[in-house]
Predicted model as a PDB file, atoms N, CA, C, CB and O in Angstrom, pLDDT in the B-factor column:
MODEL        1                                                                  
ATOM      1  N   MET A   1      70.353  90.652  70.082  1.00 74.00           N  
ATOM      2  CA  MET A   1      71.513  91.915  71.000  1.00 74.00           C  
ATOM      3  C   MET A   1      71.737  91.734  72.408  1.00 74.00           C  
ATOM      4  CB  MET A   1      70.917  93.562  71.047  1.00 74.00           C  
ATOM      5  O   MET A   1      72.747  91.897  73.092  1.00 74.00           O  
ATOM      6  N   LEU A   2      70.788  91.430  72.636  1.00 82.00           N  
ATOM      7  CA  LEU A   2      70.773  91.096  74.955  1.00 82.00           C  
ATOM      8  C   LEU A   2      72.131  89.895  74.814  1.00 82.00           C  
ATOM      9  CB  LEU A   2      68.380  89.723  76.075  1.00 82.00           C  
ATOM     10  O   LEU A   2      73.226  90.238  75.259  1.00 82.00           O  
ATOM     11  N   THR A   3      71.981  88.587  74.216  1.00 90.00           N  
ATOM     12  CA  THR A   3      72.856  87.860  73.952  1.00 90.00           C  
ATOM     13  C   THR A   3      74.066  88.148  73.946  1.00 90.00           C  
ATOM     14  CB  THR A   3      72.652  87.474  73.145  1.00 90.00           C  
ATOM     15  O   THR A   3      75.060  88.147  74.672  1.00 90.00           O  
ATOM     16  N   GLU A   4      73.691  88.426  72.822  1.00 90.00           N  
ATOM     17  CA  GLU A   4      75.302  89.237  72.322  1.00 90.00           C  
ATOM     18  C   GLU A   4      76.064  89.781  73.495  1.00 90.00           C  
ATOM     19  CB  GLU A   4      75.092  90.725  71.252  1.00 90.00           C  
ATOM     20  O   GLU A   4      77.025  89.319  74.109  1.00 90.00           O  
ATOM     21  N   LYS A   5      75.296  91.016  73.656  1.00 86.00           N  
ATOM     22  CA  LYS A   5      76.309  91.564  75.363  1.00 86.00           C  
ATOM     23  C   LYS A   5      76.381  90.348  76.411  1.00 86.00           C  
ATOM     24  CB  LYS A   5      75.300  93.080  76.507  1.00 86.00           C  
ATOM     25  O   LYS A   5      77.435  90.062  76.979  1.00 86.00           O  
ATOM     26  N   ILE A   6      75.316  89.735  76.598  1.00 90.00           N  
ATOM     27  CA  ILE A   6      75.992  89.040  77.631  1.00 90.00           C  
ATOM     28  C   ILE A   6      77.115  88.303  77.268  1.00 90.00           C  
ATOM     29  CB  ILE A   6      75.178  88.226  78.251  1.00 90.00           C  
ATOM     30  O   ILE A   6      77.662  87.906  78.297  1.00 90.00           O  
ATOM     31  N   GLU A   7      77.750  87.912  76.191  1.00 94.00           N  
ATOM     32  CA  GLU A   7      78.294  87.202  75.344  1.00 94.00           C  
ATOM     33  C   GLU A   7      79.766  87.569  75.573  1.00 94.00           C  
ATOM     34  CB  GLU A   7      77.719  87.399  74.013  1.00 94.00           C  
ATOM     35  O   GLU A   7      80.742  86.902  75.914  1.00 94.00           O  
ATOM     36  N   ARG A   8      79.561  89.053  75.221  1.00 93.00           N  
ATOM     37  CA  ARG A   8      81.065  89.974  75.103  1.00 93.00           C  
ATOM     38  C   ARG A   8      81.633  89.808  77.302  1.00 93.00           C  
ATOM     39  CB  ARG A   8      80.443  92.554  74.298  1.00 93.00           C  
ATOM     40  O   ARG A   8      82.730  89.516  77.779  1.00 93.00           O  
ATOM     41  N   HIS A   9      80.449  90.114  77.941  1.00 94.00           N  
ATOM     42  CA  HIS A   9      80.478  90.248  78.551  1.00 94.00           C  
ATOM     43  C   HIS A   9      81.300  89.431  79.919  1.00 94.00           C  
ATOM     44  CB  HIS A   9      79.653  90.495  78.234  1.00 94.00           C  
ATOM     45  O   HIS A   9      82.131  89.715  80.781  1.00 94.00           O  
ATOM     46  N   ASP A  10      80.312  88.016  79.398  1.00 95.00           N  
ATOM     47  CA  ASP A  10      80.756  86.948  79.764  1.00 95.00           C  
ATOM     48  C   ASP A  10      82.622  86.659  78.916  1.00 95.00           C  
ATOM     49  CB  ASP A  10      79.411  85.881  79.344  1.00 95.00           C  
ATOM     50  O   ASP A  10      83.264  85.822  79.552  1.00 95.00           O  
ATOM     51  N   LYS A  11      83.361  87.232  77.716  1.00 96.00           N  
ATOM     52  CA  LYS A  11      84.150  87.116  77.040  1.00 96.00           C  
ATOM     53  C   LYS A  11      85.620  88.020  78.276  1.00 96.00           C  
ATOM     54  CB  LYS A  11      83.532  87.708  75.471  1.00 96.00           C  
ATOM     55  O   LYS A  11      86.764  87.603  78.454  1.00 96.00           O  
ATOM     56  N   PHE A  12      84.887  89.438  78.967  1.00 95.00           N  
ATOM     57  CA  PHE A  12      85.525  90.041  79.043  1.00 95.00           C  
ATOM     58  C   PHE A  12      86.177  89.590  81.040  1.00 95.00           C  
ATOM     59  CB  PHE A  12      84.815  91.341  78.402  1.00 95.00           C  
ATOM     60  O   PHE A  12      87.144  89.880  81.744  1.00 95.00           O  
ATOM     61  N   ARG A  13      84.923  88.774  81.164  1.00 97.00           N  
ATOM     62  CA  ARG A  13      85.672  88.676  82.376  1.00 97.00           C  
ATOM     63  C   ARG A  13      86.340  87.737  83.387  1.00 97.00           C  
ATOM     64  CB  ARG A  13      85.130  89.098  82.891  1.00 97.00           C  
ATOM     65  O   ARG A  13      86.764  87.687  84.541  1.00 97.00           O  
ATOM     66  N   ASP A  14      86.074  86.544  81.509  1.00 97.00           N  
ATOM     67  CA  ASP A  14      86.996  85.047  81.603  1.00 97.00           C  
ATOM     68  C   ASP A  14      88.595  85.943  80.946  1.00 97.00           C  
ATOM     69  CB  ASP A  14      86.130  83.272  80.136  1.00 97.00           C  
ATOM     70  O   ASP A  14      89.595  85.447  81.464  1.00 97.00           O  
ATOM     71  N   ALA A  15      88.805  86.695  80.301  1.00 96.00           N  
ATOM     72  CA  ALA A  15      89.984  87.090  79.919  1.00 96.00           C  
ATOM     73  C   ALA A  15      90.387  88.042  81.007  1.00 96.00           C  
ATOM     74  CB  ALA A  15      89.974  87.636  78.553  1.00 96.00           C  
ATOM     75  O   ALA A  15      91.569  87.994  81.346  1.00 96.00           O  
ATOM     76  N   ALA A  16      89.500  89.005  81.686  1.00 96.00           N  
ATOM     77  CA  ALA A  16      90.150  89.724  82.757  1.00 96.00           C  
ATOM     78  C   ALA A  16      90.331  88.859  83.856  1.00 96.00           C  
ATOM     79  CB  ALA A  16      89.420  90.905  83.175  1.00 96.00           C  
ATOM     80  O   ALA A  16      91.422  89.025  84.403  1.00 96.00           O  
ATOM     81  N   VAL A  17      89.427  87.761  84.487  1.00 97.00           N  
ATOM     82  CA  VAL A  17      90.577  87.255  85.165  1.00 97.00           C  
ATOM     83  C   VAL A  17      91.623  86.049  84.757  1.00 97.00           C  
ATOM     84  CB  VAL A  17      90.067  86.932  86.270  1.00 97.00           C  
ATOM     85  O   VAL A  17      92.242  85.579  85.712  1.00 97.00           O  
ATOM     86  N   ARG A  18      91.832  85.621  83.766  1.00 97.00           N  
ATOM     87  CA  ARG A  18      92.822  84.829  82.992  1.00 97.00           C  
ATOM     88  C   ARG A  18      94.406  85.948  83.479  1.00 97.00           C  
ATOM     89  CB  ARG A  18      92.248  84.770  80.913  1.00 97.00           C  
ATOM     90  O   ARG A  18      95.492  85.748  84.024  1.00 97.00           O  
ATOM     91  N   ARG A  19      93.568  87.284  82.800  1.00 97.00           N  
ATOM     92  CA  ARG A  19      95.101  88.892  82.801  1.00 97.00           C  
ATOM     93  C   ARG A  19      95.198  89.372  84.433  1.00 97.00           C  
ATOM     94  CB  ARG A  19      94.390  91.005  81.580  1.00 97.00           C  
ATOM     95  O   ARG A  19      96.075  90.055  84.961  1.00 97.00           O  
ATOM     96  N   VAL A  20      94.139  88.847  84.962  1.00 97.00           N  
ATOM     97  CA  VAL A  20      94.706  89.732  86.661  1.00 97.00           C  
ATOM     98  C   VAL A  20      95.759  88.461  87.075  1.00 97.00           C  
ATOM     99  CB  VAL A  20      92.986  90.016  88.365  1.00 97.00           C  
ATOM    100  O   VAL A  20      96.978  88.631  87.127  1.00 97.00           O  
ATOM    101  N   ARG A  21      95.245  87.451  87.298  1.00 98.00           N  
ATOM    102  CA  ARG A  21      95.745  86.336  87.326  1.00 98.00           C  
ATOM    103  C   ARG A  21      97.483  86.004  87.166  1.00 98.00           C  
ATOM    104  CB  ARG A  21      94.981  85.805  86.397  1.00 98.00           C  
ATOM    105  O   ARG A  21      98.161  85.378  87.980  1.00 98.00           O  
ATOM    106  N   ASN A  22      97.933  86.593  85.933  1.00 98.00           N  
ATOM    107  CA  ASN A  22      98.985  86.772  84.794  1.00 98.00           C  
ATOM    108  C   ASN A  22      99.556  87.951  85.717  1.00 98.00           C  
ATOM    109  CB  ASN A  22      98.395  87.183  82.984  1.00 98.00           C  
ATOM    110  O   ASN A  22     100.188  87.493  86.669  1.00 98.00           O  
ATOM    111  N   VAL A  23      99.518  88.898  85.694  1.00 98.00           N  
ATOM    112  CA  VAL A  23      99.818  90.321  86.287  1.00 98.00           C  
ATOM    113  C   VAL A  23     100.541  90.318  87.527  1.00 98.00           C  
ATOM    114  CB  VAL A  23      98.568  91.098  86.553  1.00 98.00           C  
ATOM    115  O   VAL A  23     101.567  90.935  87.812  1.00 98.00           O  
ATOM    116  N   GLU A  24      99.382  88.992  88.699  1.00 98.00           N  
ATOM    117  CA  GLU A  24      99.829  89.029  89.955  1.00 98.00           C  
ATOM    118  C   GLU A  24     100.721  87.948  89.939  1.00 98.00           C  
ATOM    119  CB  GLU A  24      98.810  88.978  90.978  1.00 98.00           C  
ATOM    120  O   GLU A  24     101.737  88.439  90.429  1.00 98.00           O  
ATOM    121  N   THR A  25     100.949  86.844  89.690  1.00 98.00           N  
ATOM    122  CA  THR A  25     101.833  86.147  89.258  1.00 98.00           C  
ATOM    123  C   THR A  25     103.197  86.863  88.744  1.00 98.00           C  
ATOM    124  CB  THR A  25     101.209  85.443  88.369  1.00 98.00           C  
ATOM    125  O   THR A  25     104.207  86.584  89.390  1.00 98.00           O  
ATOM    126  N   THR A  26     103.331  87.743  87.665  1.00 98.00           N  
ATOM    127  CA  THR A  26     104.549  88.405  87.642  1.00 98.00           C  
ATOM    128  C   THR A  26     105.074  89.166  88.447  1.00 98.00           C  
ATOM    129  CB  THR A  26     104.635  88.947  86.856  1.00 98.00           C  
ATOM    130  O   THR A  26     106.261  89.428  88.639  1.00 98.00           O  
ATOM    131  N   LEU A  27     103.640  89.729  89.197  1.00 98.00           N  
ATOM    132  CA  LEU A  27     104.106  90.806  90.221  1.00 98.00           C  
ATOM    133  C   LEU A  27     104.739  89.895  92.207  1.00 98.00           C  
ATOM    134  CB  LEU A  27     102.239  92.072  90.372  1.00 98.00           C  
ATOM    135  O   LEU A  27     105.132  90.303  93.300  1.00 98.00           O  
ATOM    136  N   ARG A  28     104.441  88.561  91.526  1.00 98.00           N  
ATOM    137  CA  ARG A  28     105.398  87.968  92.869  1.00 98.00           C  
ATOM    138  C   ARG A  28     106.828  87.943  92.458  1.00 98.00           C  
ATOM    139  CB  ARG A  28     105.008  86.298  93.375  1.00 98.00           C  
ATOM    140  O   ARG A  28     107.644  88.167  93.353  1.00 98.00           O  
ATOM    141  N   ARG A  29     107.308  87.689  91.162  1.00 97.00           N  
ATOM    142  CA  ARG A  29     108.177  87.658  90.994  1.00 97.00           C  
ATOM    143  C   ARG A  29     109.103  88.961  91.144  1.00 97.00           C  
ATOM    144  CB  ARG A  29     108.045  87.102  90.141  1.00 97.00           C  
ATOM    145  O   ARG A  29     110.312  89.131  91.297  1.00 97.00           O  
ATOM    146  N   VAL A  30     108.516  89.403  91.084  1.00 97.00           N  
ATOM    147  CA  VAL A  30     109.317  91.161  91.308  1.00 97.00           C  
ATOM    148  C   VAL A  30     109.274  91.644  92.910  1.00 97.00           C  
ATOM    149  CB  VAL A  30     108.216  92.650  90.300  1.00 97.00           C  
ATOM    150  O   VAL A  30     109.960  92.386  93.613  1.00 97.00           O  
ATOM    151  N   ARG A  31     108.289  90.952  93.064  1.00 97.00           N  
ATOM    152  CA  ARG A  31     108.705  90.582  95.478  1.00 97.00           C  
ATOM    153  C   ARG A  31     109.781  89.914  95.521  1.00 97.00           C  
ATOM    154  CB  ARG A  31     107.430  89.231  96.756  1.00 97.00           C  
ATOM    155  O   ARG A  31     110.711  90.340  96.207  1.00 97.00           O  
ATOM    156  N   ASN A  32     109.889  88.846  94.879  1.00 97.00           N  
ATOM    157  CA  ASN A  32     110.802  87.918  94.755  1.00 97.00           C  
ATOM    158  C   ASN A  32     112.485  88.663  95.593  1.00 97.00           C  
ATOM    159  CB  ASN A  32     110.811  87.555  92.925  1.00 97.00           C  
ATOM    160  O   ASN A  32     113.210  88.389  96.549  1.00 97.00           O  
ATOM    161  N   LEU A  33     112.389  90.027  94.142  1.00 97.00           N  
ATOM    162  CA  LEU A  33     114.037  90.723  93.972  1.00 97.00           C  
ATOM    163  C   LEU A  33     114.197  91.432  95.744  1.00 97.00           C  
ATOM    164  CB  LEU A  33     114.098  92.452  92.302  1.00 97.00           C  
ATOM    165  O   LEU A  33     115.269  91.689  96.292  1.00 97.00           O  
ATOM    166  N   SER A  34     112.992  91.595  96.267  1.00 97.00           N  
ATOM    167  CA  SER A  34     113.277  91.853  97.519  1.00 97.00           C  
ATOM    168  C   SER A  34     114.030  91.436  98.506  1.00 97.00           C  
ATOM    169  CB  SER A  34     112.580  91.841  97.878  1.00 97.00           C  
ATOM    170  O   SER A  34     114.196  92.065  99.551  1.00 97.00           O  
ATOM    171  N   ASN A  35     114.561  90.288  98.221  1.00 97.00           N  
ATOM    172  CA  ASN A  35     115.311  89.212  99.123  1.00 97.00           C  
ATOM    173  C   ASN A  35     116.888  89.998  99.014  1.00 97.00           C  
ATOM    174  CB  ASN A  35     115.228  87.299  98.362  1.00 97.00           C  
ATOM    175  O   ASN A  35     117.577  90.443  98.096  1.00 97.00           O  
ATOM    176  N   PRO A  36     117.001  89.891 100.410  1.00 96.00           N  
ATOM    177  CA  PRO A  36     118.714  90.644  99.984  1.00 96.00           C  
ATOM    178  C   PRO A  36     119.429  89.798 100.146  1.00 96.00           C  
ATOM    179  CB  PRO A  36     119.439  91.868 100.814  1.00 96.00           C  
ATOM    180  O   PRO A  36     120.637  90.036 100.174  1.00 96.00           O  
ATOM    181  N   ASN A  37     119.068  88.845 100.267  1.00 97.00           N  
ATOM    182  CA  ASN A  37     120.333  87.495 100.611  1.00 97.00           C  
ATOM    183  C   ASN A  37     120.449  86.991  99.039  1.00 97.00           C  
ATOM    184  CB  ASN A  37     119.651  85.819 101.937  1.00 97.00           C  
ATOM    185  O   ASN A  37     120.874  85.842  98.916  1.00 97.00           O  
ATOM    186  N   SER A  38     120.172  87.601  97.995  1.00 97.00           N  
ATOM    187  CA  SER A  38     119.756  87.566  96.111  1.00 97.00           C  
ATOM    188  C   SER A  38     120.177  88.189  95.347  1.00 97.00           C  
ATOM    189  CB  SER A  38     118.592  87.856  95.597  1.00 97.00           C  
ATOM    190  O   SER A  38     120.957  88.034  94.407  1.00 97.00           O  
ATOM    191  N   TYR A  39     119.159  89.630  96.122  1.00 98.00           N  
ATOM    192  CA  TYR A  39     119.516  90.610  95.306  1.00 98.00           C  
ATOM    193  C   TYR A  39     120.396  92.446  95.477  1.00 98.00           C  
ATOM    194  CB  TYR A  39     118.272  90.627  94.871  1.00 98.00           C  
ATOM    195  O   TYR A  39     119.430  93.022  95.977  1.00 98.00           O  
ATOM    196  N   ALA A  40     120.877  92.928  95.432  1.00 97.00           N  
ATOM    197  CA  ALA A  40     121.274  94.227  96.458  1.00 97.00           C  
ATOM    198  C   ALA A  40     120.595  95.078  94.599  1.00 97.00           C  
ATOM    199  CB  ALA A  40     123.784  94.481  97.334  1.00 97.00           C  
ATOM    200  O   ALA A  40     120.475  94.793  93.408  1.00 97.00           O  
ATOM    201  N   TYR A  41     120.325  96.360  95.722  1.00 97.00           N  
ATOM    202  CA  TYR A  41     119.618  97.275  94.947  1.00 97.00           C  
ATOM    203  C   TYR A  41     119.653  98.568  96.124  1.00 97.00           C  
ATOM    204  CB  TYR A  41     117.984  96.627  94.422  1.00 97.00           C  
ATOM    205  O   TYR A  41     120.036  98.362  97.276  1.00 97.00           O  
ATOM    206  N   THR A  42     119.119 100.139  95.560  1.00 97.00           N  
ATOM    207  CA  THR A  42     118.977 101.076  95.932  1.00 97.00           C  
ATOM    208  C   THR A  42     117.470 101.478  96.424  1.00 97.00           C  
ATOM    209  CB  THR A  42     119.530 101.678  95.087  1.00 97.00           C  
ATOM    210  O   THR A  42     116.434 100.984  95.980  1.00 97.00           O  
ATOM    211  N   GLU A  43     117.571 102.472  97.428  1.00 97.00           N  
ATOM    212  CA  GLU A  43     116.121 102.277  97.265  1.00 97.00           C  
ATOM    213  C   GLU A  43     115.115 104.011  95.934  1.00 97.00           C  
ATOM    214  CB  GLU A  43     115.525 102.259  99.472  1.00 97.00           C  
ATOM    215  O   GLU A  43     113.985 104.468  95.762  1.00 97.00           O  
ATOM    216  N   GLU A  44     116.660 104.282  95.375  1.00 98.00           N  
ATOM    217  CA  GLU A  44     116.353 105.054  93.752  1.00 98.00           C  
ATOM    218  C   GLU A  44     115.568 104.349  92.537  1.00 98.00           C  
ATOM    219  CB  GLU A  44     117.817 105.347  93.007  1.00 98.00           C  
ATOM    220  O   GLU A  44     114.791 104.785  91.688  1.00 98.00           O  
ATOM    221  N   GLU A  45     116.291 102.606  92.914  1.00 97.00           N  
ATOM    222  CA  GLU A  45     115.760 101.723  92.242  1.00 97.00           C  
ATOM    223  C   GLU A  45     114.545 101.272  92.440  1.00 97.00           C  
ATOM    224  CB  GLU A  45     116.394 100.929  92.238  1.00 97.00           C  
ATOM    225  O   GLU A  45     113.708 100.891  91.622  1.00 97.00           O  
ATOM    226  N   ILE A  46     114.510 101.334  93.480  1.00 98.00           N  
ATOM    227  CA  ILE A  46     112.805 100.695  94.368  1.00 98.00           C  
ATOM    228  C   ILE A  46     111.995 101.511  94.056  1.00 98.00           C  
ATOM    229  CB  ILE A  46     112.582 100.619  96.153  1.00 98.00           C  
ATOM    230  O   ILE A  46     110.832 101.114  94.133  1.00 98.00           O  
ATOM    231  N   ASP A  47     112.190 102.830  93.625  1.00 97.00           N  
ATOM    232  CA  ASP A  47     111.505 104.527  93.431  1.00 97.00           C  
ATOM    233  C   ASP A  47     110.818 104.164  92.302  1.00 97.00           C  
ATOM    234  CB  ASP A  47     112.645 106.060  93.107  1.00 97.00           C  
ATOM    235  O   ASP A  47     109.649 103.780  92.254  1.00 97.00           O  
ATOM    236  N   HIS A  48     111.882 104.351  91.055  1.00 97.00           N  
ATOM    237  CA  HIS A  48     111.844 103.569  90.083  1.00 97.00           C  
ATOM    238  C   HIS A  48     110.857 102.952  89.434  1.00 97.00           C  
ATOM    239  CB  HIS A  48     112.409 102.914  90.317  1.00 97.00           C  
ATOM    240  O   HIS A  48     110.005 103.506  88.740  1.00 97.00           O  
ATOM    241  N   ILE A  49     110.984 101.545  89.701  1.00 97.00           N  
ATOM    242  CA  ILE A  49     110.350 100.486  89.470  1.00 97.00           C  
ATOM    243  C   ILE A  49     108.903 100.892  89.895  1.00 97.00           C  
ATOM    244  CB  ILE A  49     110.980  99.314  90.152  1.00 97.00           C  
ATOM    245  O   ILE A  49     108.072 100.741  89.000  1.00 97.00           O  
ATOM    246  N   PHE A  50     108.321 101.498  91.378  1.00 97.00           N  
ATOM    247  CA  PHE A  50     106.944 101.841  91.925  1.00 97.00           C  
ATOM    248  C   PHE A  50     106.713 102.500  91.183  1.00 97.00           C  
ATOM    249  CB  PHE A  50     106.646 102.347  93.120  1.00 97.00           C  
ATOM    250  O   PHE A  50     105.682 102.237  90.564  1.00 97.00           O  
ATOM    251  N   ASN A  51     107.473 103.724  90.776  1.00 97.00           N  
ATOM    252  CA  ASN A  51     106.847 104.679  89.770  1.00 97.00           C  
ATOM    253  C   ASN A  51     106.600 104.345  88.878  1.00 97.00           C  
ATOM    254  CB  ASN A  51     107.318 105.583  89.421  1.00 97.00           C  
ATOM    255  O   ASN A  51     105.463 104.771  88.678  1.00 97.00           O  
ATOM    256  N   HIS A  52     106.981 103.673  87.891  1.00 97.00           N  
ATOM    257  CA  HIS A  52     106.800 102.686  86.481  1.00 97.00           C  
ATOM    258  C   HIS A  52     105.503 102.337  86.508  1.00 97.00           C  
ATOM    259  CB  HIS A  52     107.700 101.245  86.373  1.00 97.00           C  
ATOM    260  O   HIS A  52     104.456 102.574  85.906  1.00 97.00           O  
ATOM    261  N   LEU A  53     105.891 101.733  87.353  1.00 97.00           N  
ATOM    262  CA  LEU A  53     104.586 100.169  87.509  1.00 97.00           C  
ATOM    263  C   LEU A  53     103.161 101.359  87.923  1.00 97.00           C  
ATOM    264  CB  LEU A  53     105.101  98.452  89.577  1.00 97.00           C  
ATOM    265  O   LEU A  53     102.221 101.103  87.170  1.00 97.00           O  
ATOM    266  N   GLN A  54     102.897 102.282  88.692  1.00 98.00           N  
ATOM    267  CA  GLN A  54     101.936 103.091  88.968  1.00 98.00           C  
ATOM    268  C   GLN A  54     101.751 103.747  87.775  1.00 98.00           C  
ATOM    269  CB  GLN A  54     102.158 103.893  90.050  1.00 98.00           C  
ATOM    270  O   GLN A  54     100.698 103.378  87.254  1.00 98.00           O  
ATOM    271  N   GLN A  55     102.205 104.378  87.280  1.00 97.00           N  
ATOM    272  CA  GLN A  55     102.315 105.077  85.502  1.00 97.00           C  
ATOM    273  C   GLN A  55     101.502 103.809  85.353  1.00 97.00           C  
ATOM    274  CB  GLN A  55     104.192 105.309  84.322  1.00 97.00           C  
ATOM    275  O   GLN A  55     100.314 103.694  85.657  1.00 97.00           O  
ATOM    276  N   VAL A  56     102.094 103.101  84.973  1.00 96.00           N  
ATOM    277  CA  VAL A  56     101.225 101.851  84.123  1.00 96.00           C  
ATOM    278  C   VAL A  56      99.927 101.383  84.196  1.00 96.00           C  
ATOM    279  CB  VAL A  56     101.719 100.716  84.310  1.00 96.00           C  
ATOM    280  O   VAL A  56      99.287 100.966  83.230  1.00 96.00           O  
ATOM    281  N   LEU A  57      99.366 101.478  85.831  1.00 96.00           N  
ATOM    282  CA  LEU A  57      98.505 101.532  86.213  1.00 96.00           C  
ATOM    283  C   LEU A  57      97.412 102.524  86.571  1.00 96.00           C  
ATOM    284  CB  LEU A  57      98.817 101.090  86.700  1.00 96.00           C  
ATOM    285  O   LEU A  57      96.302 102.476  87.100  1.00 96.00           O  
ATOM    286  N   ASP A  58      98.039 103.243  86.162  1.00 95.00           N  
ATOM    287  CA  ASP A  58      97.100 104.691  86.059  1.00 95.00           C  
ATOM    288  C   ASP A  58      96.634 105.090  84.706  1.00 95.00           C  
ATOM    289  CB  ASP A  58      97.936 106.010  86.556  1.00 95.00           C  
ATOM    290  O   ASP A  58      95.681 105.869  84.707  1.00 95.00           O  
ATOM    291  N   ARG A  59      97.180 104.662  83.363  1.00 93.00           N  
ATOM    292  CA  ARG A  59      97.434 104.946  82.113  1.00 93.00           C  
ATOM    293  C   ARG A  59      96.054 103.908  82.107  1.00 93.00           C  
ATOM    294  CB  ARG A  59      99.081 104.663  81.331  1.00 93.00           C  
ATOM    295  O   ARG A  59      94.949 104.135  81.616  1.00 93.00           O  
ATOM    296  N   THR A  60      96.633 102.443  82.984  1.00 94.00           N  
ATOM    297  CA  THR A  60      95.289 101.112  82.010  1.00 94.00           C  
ATOM    298  C   THR A  60      93.879 102.252  82.604  1.00 94.00           C  
ATOM    299  CB  THR A  60      95.100  98.473  83.120  1.00 94.00           C  
ATOM    300  O   THR A  60      93.272 102.951  81.793  1.00 94.00           O  
ATOM    301  N   ARG A  61      93.582 102.258  83.940  1.00 93.00           N  
ATOM    302  CA  ARG A  61      92.667 102.436  84.416  1.00 93.00           C  
ATOM    303  C   ARG A  61      91.483 104.017  83.687  1.00 93.00           C  
ATOM    304  CB  ARG A  61      93.302 102.399  85.802  1.00 93.00           C  
ATOM    305  O   ARG A  61      90.266 104.201  83.691  1.00 93.00           O  
ATOM    306  N   GLU A  62      92.676 104.837  83.161  1.00 91.00           N  
ATOM    307  CA  GLU A  62      92.238 106.122  82.307  1.00 91.00           C  
ATOM    308  C   GLU A  62      91.886 104.974  80.867  1.00 91.00           C  
ATOM    309  CB  GLU A  62      93.830 107.665  82.043  1.00 91.00           C  
ATOM    310  O   GLU A  62      90.726 104.880  80.465  1.00 91.00           O  
ATOM    311  N   SER A  63      92.606 104.463  80.446  1.00 90.00           N  
ATOM    312  CA  SER A  63      91.603 104.055  79.362  1.00 90.00           C  
ATOM    313  C   SER A  63      90.408 102.924  79.505  1.00 90.00           C  
ATOM    314  CB  SER A  63      92.427 103.596  78.292  1.00 90.00           C  
ATOM    315  O   SER A  63      89.882 102.263  78.610  1.00 90.00           O  
ATOM    316  N   PHE A  64      90.271 102.921  80.273  1.00 88.00           N  
ATOM    317  CA  PHE A  64      88.119 102.292  80.623  1.00 88.00           C  
ATOM    318  C   PHE A  64      87.712 103.514  81.001  1.00 88.00           C  
ATOM    319  CB  PHE A  64      87.505 100.884  82.299  1.00 88.00           C  
ATOM    320  O   PHE A  64      86.482 103.537  80.962  1.00 88.00           O  
ATOM    321  N   ILE A  65      88.219 104.671  81.393  1.00 86.00           N  
ATOM    322  CA  ILE A  65      86.972 105.951  81.491  1.00 86.00           C  
ATOM    323  C   ILE A  65      86.704 106.652  80.894  1.00 86.00           C  
ATOM    324  CB  ILE A  65      86.893 106.748  82.179  1.00 86.00           C  
ATOM    325  O   ILE A  65      85.704 107.367  80.829  1.00 86.00           O  
ATOM    326  N   ARG A  66      88.638 106.460  79.664  1.00 71.00           N  
ATOM    327  CA  ARG A  66      87.719 107.403  78.380  1.00 71.00           C  
ATOM    328  C   ARG A  66      87.053 107.358  77.692  1.00 71.00           C  
ATOM    329  CB  ARG A  66      87.968 107.833  77.633  1.00 71.00           C  
ATOM    330  O   ARG A  66      86.386 108.336  77.356  1.00 71.00           O  
ATOM    331  N   PRO A  67      86.963 106.397  77.267  1.00 64.00           N  
ATOM    332  CA  PRO A  67      85.874 105.953  76.030  1.00 64.00           C  
ATOM    333  C   PRO A  67      84.324 106.543  76.264  1.00 64.00           C  
ATOM    334  CB  PRO A  67      85.729 104.115  75.978  1.00 64.00           C  
ATOM    335  O   PRO A  67      83.537 106.985  75.426  1.00 64.00           O  
ATOM    336  N   LEU A  68      84.142 106.348  78.054  1.00 61.00           N  
ATOM    337  CA  LEU A  68      82.845 106.615  78.731  1.00 61.00           C  
ATOM    338  C   LEU A  68      82.836 108.128  78.842  1.00 61.00           C  
ATOM    339  CB  LEU A  68      82.692 105.867  80.196  1.00 61.00           C  
ATOM    340  O   LEU A  68      81.679 108.537  78.935  1.00 61.00           O  
ATOM    341  N   ASP A  69      83.925 109.283  78.869  1.00 60.00           N  
ATOM    342  CA  ASP A  69      83.608 110.524  78.714  1.00 60.00           C  
ATOM    343  C   ASP A  69      84.316 111.139  78.016  1.00 60.00           C  
ATOM    344  CB  ASP A  69      83.495 111.089  79.630  1.00 60.00           C  
ATOM    345  O   ASP A  69      85.167 111.959  78.360  1.00 60.00           O  
ATOM    346  N   ARG A  70      83.933 110.685  76.605  1.00 59.00           N  
ATOM    347  CA  ARG A  70      85.158 111.874  75.491  1.00 59.00           C  
ATOM    348  C   ARG A  70      84.655 113.025  75.206  1.00 59.00           C  
ATOM    349  CB  ARG A  70      85.575 111.399  73.843  1.00 59.00           C  
ATOM    350  O   ARG A  70      85.356 113.921  74.734  1.00 59.00           O  
ATOM    351  N   GLY A  71      82.995 113.212  75.521  1.00 62.00           N  
ATOM    352  CA  GLY A  71      82.443 114.335  75.243  1.00 62.00           C  
ATOM    353  C   GLY A  71      82.858 115.645  74.042  1.00 62.00           C  
ATOM    354  O   GLY A  71      83.075 116.854  74.125  1.00 62.00           O  
ATOM    355  N   GLY A  72      82.822 114.719  73.032  1.00 64.00           N  
ATOM    356  CA  GLY A  72      82.968 115.268  72.103  1.00 64.00           C  
ATOM    357  C   GLY A  72      81.605 115.360  70.915  1.00 64.00           C  
ATOM    358  O   GLY A  72      80.706 114.520  70.903  1.00 64.00           O  
ATOM    359  N   PHE A  73      81.634 115.880  70.493  1.00 60.00           N  
ATOM    360  CA  PHE A  73      80.477 116.595  69.815  1.00 60.00           C  
ATOM    361  C   PHE A  73      79.512 115.036  69.757  1.00 60.00           C  
ATOM    362  CB  PHE A  73      80.983 117.502  68.008  1.00 60.00           C  
ATOM    363  O   PHE A  73      80.046 113.926  69.756  1.00 60.00           O  
ATOM    364  N   THR A  74      78.031 115.271  69.711  1.00 63.00           N  
ATOM    365  CA  THR A  74      77.611 114.494  69.630  1.00 63.00           C  
ATOM    366  C   THR A  74      76.145 115.286  69.003  1.00 63.00           C  
ATOM    367  CB  THR A  74      77.844 113.708  70.781  1.00 63.00           C  
ATOM    368  O   THR A  74      76.074 116.508  69.129  1.00 63.00           O  
ATOM    369  N   LEU A  75      74.765 114.369  68.193  1.00 67.00           N  
ATOM    370  CA  LEU A  75      73.826 114.850  68.085  1.00 67.00           C  
ATOM    371  C   LEU A  75      72.188 114.664  68.698  1.00 67.00           C  
ATOM    372  CB  LEU A  75      74.018 114.785  67.132  1.00 67.00           C  
ATOM    373  O   LEU A  75      71.304 115.443  68.341  1.00 67.00           O  
TER     374      LEU A  75                                                      
ENDMDL                                                                          
END                                                                             
């Protein structure tokens, strides 16, 4: 039982590192859009991008919290 929990934790850590690195790579690509020599954009467009990204981050964090705090019926 304990070894299964350790294996699942190791699996989580491996996947988390890989996926967070992928997100970092993608965010660097988004950051490249800030180059005014290559792109033109408005403040509204930038606000829209970052509001959306923040919503995605907030929902992602909630998905980690919600399973621990379901507060439903228990015996």
